[in-house]
Jmol script that loads the backbone (N, CA, C; Angstrom):
load data "model"
ATOM      1  N   MET A   1       0.826  -1.180   0.000  1.00  0.00           N
ATOM      2  CA  MET A   1       0.000   0.000   0.000  1.00  0.00           C
ATOM      3  C   MET A   1       0.877   1.254   0.000  1.00  0.00           C
ATOM      4  N   CYS A   2       0.590   2.109  -0.920  1.00  0.00           N
ATOM      5  CA  CYS A   2       1.333   3.351  -1.013  1.00  0.00           C
ATOM      6  C   CYS A   2       0.348   4.512  -0.951  1.00  0.00           C
ATOM      7  N   GLU A   3       0.483   5.320   0.061  1.00  0.00           N
ATOM      8  CA  GLU A   3      -0.376   6.483   0.191  1.00  0.00           C
ATOM      9  C   GLU A   3       0.357   7.694  -0.375  1.00  0.00           C
ATOM     10  N   THR A   4      -0.394   8.569  -0.979  1.00  0.00           N
ATOM     11  CA  THR A   4       0.176   9.796  -1.502  1.00  0.00           C
ATOM     12  C   THR A   4       0.066  10.875  -0.437  1.00  0.00           C
ATOM     13  N   TYR A   5       1.156  11.522  -0.180  1.00  0.00           N
ATOM     14  CA  TYR A   5       1.172  12.607   0.789  1.00  0.00           C
ATOM     15  C   TYR A   5       1.351  13.920   0.039  1.00  0.00           C
ATOM     16  N   HIS A   6       0.552  14.875   0.388  1.00  0.00           N
ATOM     17  CA  HIS A   6       0.669  16.189  -0.225  1.00  0.00           C
ATOM     18  C   HIS A   6       0.162  17.248   0.741  1.00  0.00           C
ATOM     19  N   ILE A   7       0.536  18.462   0.492  1.00  0.00           N
ATOM     20  CA  ILE A   7       0.068  19.585   1.290  1.00  0.00           C
ATOM     21  C   ILE A   7      -1.276  20.014   0.721  1.00  0.00           C
ATOM     22  N   PRO A   8      -2.314  20.104   1.543  1.00  0.00           N
ATOM     23  CA  PRO A   8      -3.600  20.598   1.048  1.00  0.00           C
ATOM     24  C   PRO A   8      -3.484  22.105   0.770  1.00  0.00           C
ATOM     25  N   LEU A   9      -3.308  22.453  -0.486  1.00  0.00           N
ATOM     26  CA  LEU A   9      -3.009  23.833  -0.869  1.00  0.00           C
ATOM     27  C   LEU A   9      -4.108  24.812  -0.466  1.00  0.00           C
ATOM     28  N   GLY A  10      -5.332  24.343  -0.377  1.00  0.00           N
ATOM     29  CA  GLY A  10      -6.427  25.210   0.045  1.00  0.00           C
ATOM     30  C   GLY A  10      -6.312  25.636   1.495  1.00  0.00           C
ATOM     31  N   GLU A  11      -5.500  24.932   2.253  1.00  0.00           N
ATOM     32  CA  GLU A  11      -5.318  25.271   3.665  1.00  0.00           C
ATOM     33  C   GLU A  11      -4.137  26.203   3.908  1.00  0.00           C
ATOM     34  N   VAL A  12      -3.346  26.467   2.870  1.00  0.00           N
ATOM     35  CA  VAL A  12      -2.204  27.373   3.006  1.00  0.00           C
ATOM     36  C   VAL A  12      -2.684  28.774   2.638  1.00  0.00           C
ATOM     37  N   LYS A  13      -2.898  29.592   3.669  1.00  0.00           N
ATOM     38  CA  LYS A  13      -3.371  30.963   3.458  1.00  0.00           C
ATOM     39  C   LYS A  13      -2.316  31.775   2.718  1.00  0.00           C
ATOM     40  N   ILE A  14      -2.776  32.752   1.938  1.00  0.00           N
ATOM     41  CA  ILE A  14      -1.879  33.525   1.086  1.00  0.00           C
ATOM     42  C   ILE A  14      -0.846  34.296   1.912  1.00  0.00           C
ATOM     43  N   ASP A  15      -1.237  34.804   3.080  1.00  0.00           N
ATOM     44  CA  ASP A  15      -0.274  35.512   3.934  1.00  0.00           C
ATOM     45  C   ASP A  15       0.766  34.555   4.515  1.00  0.00           C
ATOM     46  N   GLU A  16       0.349  33.334   4.780  1.00  0.00           N
ATOM     47  CA  GLU A  16       1.263  32.301   5.261  1.00  0.00           C
ATOM     48  C   GLU A  16       2.298  31.976   4.177  1.00  0.00           C
ATOM     49  N   TYR A  17       1.835  31.884   2.930  1.00  0.00           N
ATOM     50  CA  TYR A  17       2.733  31.598   1.812  1.00  0.00           C
ATOM     51  C   TYR A  17       3.733  32.740   1.619  1.00  0.00           C
ATOM     52  N   LYS A  18       3.261  33.974   1.789  1.00  0.00           N
ATOM     53  CA  LYS A  18       4.150  35.130   1.678  1.00  0.00           C
ATOM     54  C   LYS A  18       5.260  35.039   2.727  1.00  0.00           C
ATOM     55  N   LYS A  19       4.909  34.697   3.951  1.00  0.00           N
ATOM     56  CA  LYS A  19       5.908  34.564   5.020  1.00  0.00           C
ATOM     57  C   LYS A  19       6.905  33.448   4.704  1.00  0.00           C
ATOM     58  N   ILE A  20       6.415  32.367   4.125  1.00  0.00           N
ATOM     59  CA  ILE A  20       7.302  31.265   3.730  1.00  0.00           C
ATOM     60  C   ILE A  20       8.310  31.754   2.694  1.00  0.00           C
ATOM     61  N   LEU A  21       7.818  32.459   1.676  1.00  0.00           N
ATOM     62  CA  LEU A  21       8.719  32.973   0.642  1.00  0.00           C
ATOM     63  C   LEU A  21       9.752  33.926   1.228  1.00  0.00           C
ATOM     64  N   GLU A  22       9.299  34.816   2.123  1.00  0.00           N
ATOM     65  CA  GLU A  22      10.204  35.798   2.716  1.00  0.00           C
ATOM     66  C   GLU A  22      11.298  35.144   3.560  1.00  0.00           C
ATOM     67  N   SER A  23      10.988  34.027   4.176  1.00  0.00           N
ATOM     68  CA  SER A  23      11.925  33.411   5.111  1.00  0.00           C
ATOM     69  C   SER A  23      12.891  32.418   4.464  1.00  0.00           C
ATOM     70  N   LYS A  24      12.691  32.092   3.208  1.00  0.00           N
ATOM     71  CA  LYS A  24      13.511  31.068   2.558  1.00  0.00           C
ATOM     72  C   LYS A  24      14.562  31.679   1.640  1.00  0.00           C
ATOM     73  N   ASP A  25      15.669  30.973   1.519  1.00  0.00           N
ATOM     74  CA  ASP A  25      16.663  31.303   0.499  1.00  0.00           C
ATOM     75  C   ASP A  25      16.210  30.608  -0.773  1.00  0.00           C
ATOM     76  N   LEU A  26      15.948  31.391  -1.788  1.00  0.00           N
ATOM     77  CA  LEU A  26      15.439  30.841  -3.040  1.00  0.00           C
ATOM     78  C   LEU A  26      16.562  30.649  -4.048  1.00  0.00           C
ATOM     79  N   LEU A  27      16.335  29.734  -4.963  1.00  0.00           N
ATOM     80  CA  LEU A  27      17.269  29.554  -6.076  1.00  0.00           C
ATOM     81  C   LEU A  27      17.309  30.847  -6.887  1.00  0.00           C
ATOM     82  N   PRO A  28      18.438  31.123  -7.548  1.00  0.00           N
ATOM     83  CA  PRO A  28      18.551  32.379  -8.298  1.00  0.00           C
ATOM     84  C   PRO A  28      17.383  32.643  -9.252  1.00  0.00           C
ATOM     85  N   GLY A  29      16.900  31.631  -9.918  1.00  0.00           N
ATOM     86  CA  GLY A  29      15.794  31.805 -10.855  1.00  0.00           C
ATOM     87  C   GLY A  29      14.454  32.095 -10.193  1.00  0.00           C
ATOM     88  N   ARG A  30      14.363  31.878  -8.882  1.00  0.00           N
ATOM     89  CA  ARG A  30      13.121  32.098  -8.135  1.00  0.00           C
ATOM     90  C   ARG A  30      13.158  33.364  -7.286  1.00  0.00           C
ATOM     91  N   LYS A  31      14.302  34.026  -7.226  1.00  0.00           N
ATOM     92  CA  LYS A  31      14.433  35.221  -6.392  1.00  0.00           C
ATOM     93  C   LYS A  31      13.502  36.343  -6.831  1.00  0.00           C
ATOM     94  N   VAL A  32      13.082  36.312  -8.065  1.00  0.00           N
ATOM     95  CA  VAL A  32      12.144  37.315  -8.567  1.00  0.00           C
ATOM     96  C   VAL A  32      10.831  37.281  -7.771  1.00  0.00           C
ATOM     97  N   LEU A  33      10.520  36.148  -7.168  1.00  0.00           N
ATOM     98  CA  LEU A  33       9.304  36.032  -6.364  1.00  0.00           C
ATOM     99  C   LEU A  33       9.311  36.975  -5.166  1.00  0.00           C
ATOM    100  N   LYS A  34      10.504  37.376  -4.726  1.00  0.00           N
ATOM    101  CA  LYS A  34      10.606  38.267  -3.571  1.00  0.00           C
ATOM    102  C   LYS A  34      10.581  39.749  -3.950  1.00  0.00           C
ATOM    103  N   GLU A  35      10.739  40.050  -5.230  1.00  0.00           N
ATOM    104  CA  GLU A  35      10.731  41.442  -5.671  1.00  0.00           C
ATOM    105  C   GLU A  35       9.335  42.033  -5.498  1.00  0.00           C
ATOM    106  N   ASN A  36       9.260  43.177  -4.870  1.00  0.00           N
ATOM    107  CA  ASN A  36       7.971  43.864  -4.626  1.00  0.00           C
ATOM    108  C   ASN A  36       6.944  42.929  -3.991  1.00  0.00           C
ATOM    109  N   ILE A  37       7.391  42.089  -3.086  1.00  0.00           N
ATOM    110  CA  ILE A  37       6.526  41.047  -2.525  1.00  0.00           C
ATOM    111  C   ILE A  37       5.304  41.635  -1.803  1.00  0.00           C
ATOM    112  N   ASN A  38       5.488  42.750  -1.095  1.00  0.00           N
ATOM    113  CA  ASN A  38       4.348  43.340  -0.385  1.00  0.00           C
ATOM    114  C   ASN A  38       3.280  43.826  -1.351  1.00  0.00           C
ATOM    115  N   ASP A  39       3.693  44.539  -2.400  1.00  0.00           N
ATOM    116  CA  ASP A  39       2.738  45.026  -3.401  1.00  0.00           C
ATOM    117  C   ASP A  39       2.080  43.872  -4.145  1.00  0.00           C
ATOM    118  N   THR A  40       2.869  42.872  -4.500  1.00  0.00           N
ATOM    119  CA  THR A  40       2.349  41.728  -5.233  1.00  0.00           C
ATOM    120  C   THR A  40       1.274  40.999  -4.436  1.00  0.00           C
ATOM    121  N   PHE A  41       1.542  40.749  -3.168  1.00  0.00           N
ATOM    122  CA  PHE A  41       0.558  40.027  -2.363  1.00  0.00           C
ATOM    123  C   PHE A  41      -0.650  40.887  -2.021  1.00  0.00           C
ATOM    124  N   LEU A  42      -0.481  42.198  -1.976  1.00  0.00           N
ATOM    125  CA  LEU A  42      -1.615  43.093  -1.795  1.00  0.00           C
ATOM    126  C   LEU A  42      -2.558  42.977  -2.997  1.00  0.00           C
ATOM    127  N   ILE A  43      -1.988  42.927  -4.185  1.00  0.00           N
ATOM    128  CA  ILE A  43      -2.785  42.763  -5.408  1.00  0.00           C
ATOM    129  C   ILE A  43      -3.465  41.402  -5.420  1.00  0.00           C
ATOM    130  N   ILE A  44      -2.737  40.374  -5.059  1.00  0.00           N
ATOM    131  CA  ILE A  44      -3.303  39.018  -5.038  1.00  0.00           C
ATOM    132  C   ILE A  44      -4.511  38.969  -4.112  1.00  0.00           C
ATOM    133  N   ARG A  45      -4.386  39.564  -2.925  1.00  0.00           N
ATOM    134  CA  ARG A  45      -5.520  39.586  -1.986  1.00  0.00           C
ATOM    135  C   ARG A  45      -6.668  40.448  -2.513  1.00  0.00           C
ATOM    136  N   SER A  46      -6.340  41.535  -3.228  1.00  0.00           N
ATOM    137  CA  SER A  46      -7.378  42.448  -3.713  1.00  0.00           C
ATOM    138  C   SER A  46      -8.297  41.819  -4.752  1.00  0.00           C
ATOM    139  N   VAL A  47      -7.841  40.774  -5.424  1.00  0.00           N
ATOM    140  CA  VAL A  47      -8.698  40.095  -6.405  1.00  0.00           C
ATOM    141  C   VAL A  47      -9.393  38.877  -5.803  1.00  0.00           C
ATOM    142  N   GLY A  48      -9.306  38.748  -4.484  1.00  0.00           N
ATOM    143  CA  GLY A  48     -10.056  37.708  -3.789  1.00  0.00           C
ATOM    144  C   GLY A  48      -9.363  36.374  -3.645  1.00  0.00           C
ATOM    145  N   ILE A  49      -8.061  36.350  -3.843  1.00  0.00           N
ATOM    146  CA  ILE A  49      -7.322  35.096  -3.682  1.00  0.00           C
ATOM    147  C   ILE A  49      -6.896  34.986  -2.223  1.00  0.00           C
ATOM    148  N   ASP A  50      -7.355  33.928  -1.553  1.00  0.00           N
ATOM    149  CA  ASP A  50      -7.110  33.773  -0.124  1.00  0.00           C
ATOM    150  C   ASP A  50      -6.150  32.646   0.242  1.00  0.00           C
ATOM    151  N   ASN A  51      -5.908  31.732  -0.701  1.00  0.00           N
ATOM    152  CA  ASN A  51      -5.040  30.597  -0.371  1.00  0.00           C
ATOM    153  C   ASN A  51      -4.237  30.177  -1.592  1.00  0.00           C
ATOM    154  N   LEU A  52      -3.300  29.280  -1.368  1.00  0.00           N
ATOM    155  CA  LEU A  52      -2.375  28.860  -2.415  1.00  0.00           C
ATOM    156  C   LEU A  52      -3.082  28.120  -3.553  1.00  0.00           C
ATOM    157  N   GLU A  53      -4.090  27.347  -3.240  1.00  0.00           N
ATOM    158  CA  GLU A  53      -4.842  26.641  -4.283  1.00  0.00           C
ATOM    159  C   GLU A  53      -5.510  27.638  -5.230  1.00  0.00           C
ATOM    160  N   GLU A  54      -6.116  28.685  -4.683  1.00  0.00           N
ATOM    161  CA  GLU A  54      -6.753  29.710  -5.517  1.00  0.00           C
ATOM    162  C   GLU A  54      -5.723  30.449  -6.361  1.00  0.00           C
ATOM    163  N   LEU A  55      -4.537  30.703  -5.804  1.00  0.00           N
ATOM    164  CA  LEU A  55      -3.480  31.375  -6.560  1.00  0.00           C
ATOM    165  C   LEU A  55      -3.040  30.524  -7.745  1.00  0.00           C
ATOM    166  N   ILE A  56      -2.833  29.245  -7.516  1.00  0.00           N
ATOM    167  CA  ILE A  56      -2.409  28.351  -8.597  1.00  0.00           C
ATOM    168  C   ILE A  56      -3.473  28.295  -9.690  1.00  0.00           C
ATOM    169  N   GLU A  57      -4.729  28.207  -9.305  1.00  0.00           N
ATOM    170  CA  GLU A  57      -5.821  28.180 -10.289  1.00  0.00           C
ATOM    171  C   GLU A  57      -5.890  29.495 -11.062  1.00  0.00           C
ATOM    172  N   ALA A  58      -5.687  30.610 -10.373  1.00  0.00           N
ATOM    173  CA  ALA A  58      -5.719  31.915 -11.040  1.00  0.00           C
ATOM    174  C   ALA A  58      -4.588  32.040 -12.052  1.00  0.00           C
ATOM    175  N   LEU A  59      -3.437  31.502 -11.721  1.00  0.00           N
ATOM    176  CA  LEU A  59      -2.306  31.586 -12.642  1.00  0.00           C
ATOM    177  C   LEU A  59      -2.485  30.674 -13.849  1.00  0.00           C
ATOM    178  N   LYS A  60      -3.334  29.664 -13.722  1.00  0.00           N
ATOM    179  CA  LYS A  60      -3.659  28.790 -14.856  1.00  0.00           C
ATOM    180  C   LYS A  60      -4.716  29.423 -15.742  1.00  0.00           C
ATOM    181  N   ASN A  61      -5.506  30.345 -15.180  1.00  0.00           N
ATOM    182  CA  ASN A  61      -6.614  30.976 -15.884  1.00  0.00           C
ATOM    183  C   ASN A  61      -6.109  32.261 -16.546  1.00  0.00           C
ATOM    184  N   LYS A  62      -6.092  32.288 -17.864  1.00  0.00           N
ATOM    185  CA  LYS A  62      -5.509  33.403 -18.610  1.00  0.00           C
ATOM    186  C   LYS A  62      -6.165  34.743 -18.267  1.00  0.00           C
ATOM    187  N   LYS A  63      -7.479  34.772 -18.147  1.00  0.00           N
ATOM    188  CA  LYS A  63      -8.186  36.023 -17.847  1.00  0.00           C
ATOM    189  C   LYS A  63      -7.815  36.534 -16.450  1.00  0.00           C
ATOM    190  N   LYS A  64      -7.801  35.655 -15.462  1.00  0.00           N
ATOM    191  CA  LYS A  64      -7.467  36.041 -14.089  1.00  0.00           C
ATOM    192  C   LYS A  64      -6.004  36.475 -14.016  1.00  0.00           C
ATOM    193  N   TRP A  65      -5.123  35.777 -14.747  1.00  0.00           N
ATOM    194  CA  TRP A  65      -3.709  36.125 -14.753  1.00  0.00           C
ATOM    195  C   TRP A  65      -3.516  37.521 -15.316  1.00  0.00           C
ATOM    196  N   LYS A  66      -4.233  37.841 -16.400  1.00  0.00           N
ATOM    197  CA  LYS A  66      -4.136  39.179 -16.992  1.00  0.00           C
ATOM    198  C   LYS A  66      -4.591  40.244 -16.006  1.00  0.00           C
ATOM    199  N   THR A  67      -5.636  39.962 -15.228  1.00  0.00           N
ATOM    200  CA  THR A  67      -6.108  40.909 -14.224  1.00  0.00           C
ATOM    201  C   THR A  67      -5.015  41.174 -13.201  1.00  0.00           C
ATOM    202  N   LEU A  68      -4.357  40.124 -12.723  1.00  0.00           N
ATOM    203  CA  LEU A  68      -3.261  40.289 -11.769  1.00  0.00           C
ATOM    204  C   LEU A  68      -2.115  41.083 -12.379  1.00  0.00           C
ATOM    205  N   HIS A  69      -1.781  40.753 -13.603  1.00  0.00           N
ATOM    206  CA  HIS A  69      -0.661  41.396 -14.298  1.00  0.00           C
ATOM    207  C   HIS A  69      -0.949  42.873 -14.525  1.00  0.00           C
ATOM    208  N   LEU A  70      -2.159  43.213 -14.963  1.00  0.00           N
ATOM    209  CA  LEU A  70      -2.508  44.610 -15.233  1.00  0.00           C
ATOM    210  C   LEU A  70      -2.546  45.434 -13.957  1.00  0.00           C
ATOM    211  N   LYS A  71      -3.017  44.858 -12.864  1.00  0.00           N
ATOM    212  CA  LYS A  71      -3.058  45.594 -11.598  1.00  0.00           C
ATOM    213  C   LYS A  71      -1.663  45.886 -11.085  1.00  0.00           C
ATOM    214  N   GLN A  72      -0.721  44.997 -11.378  1.00  0.00           N
ATOM    215  CA  GLN A  72       0.639  45.205 -10.898  1.00  0.00           C
ATOM    216  C   GLN A  72       1.326  46.303 -11.709  1.00  0.00           C
ATOM    217  N   GLY A  73       0.860  46.518 -12.906  1.00  0.00           N
ATOM    218  CA  GLY A  73       1.342  47.640 -13.672  1.00  0.00           C
ATOM    219  C   GLY A  73       2.406  47.321 -14.630  1.00  0.00           C
TER     220      GLY A  73
END
end "model"
wireframe off; spacefill off
backbone 0.3
color backbone group
């Protein structure tokens, strides 16, 4: 028997994810995630994204992604 273990992304609040990103040393290609992190997460919350699962779904959805991108400027 092999059980699959995963993090329930819907339970990871967006502010919790922001703190995780801020506290970790990221690979060079991922350091861009920390640029303007406060403004970025303010925009993410402003469009109603409350958890990591919603963020991932929004980034898969072209219309929602454009909304995030346009708000960031």
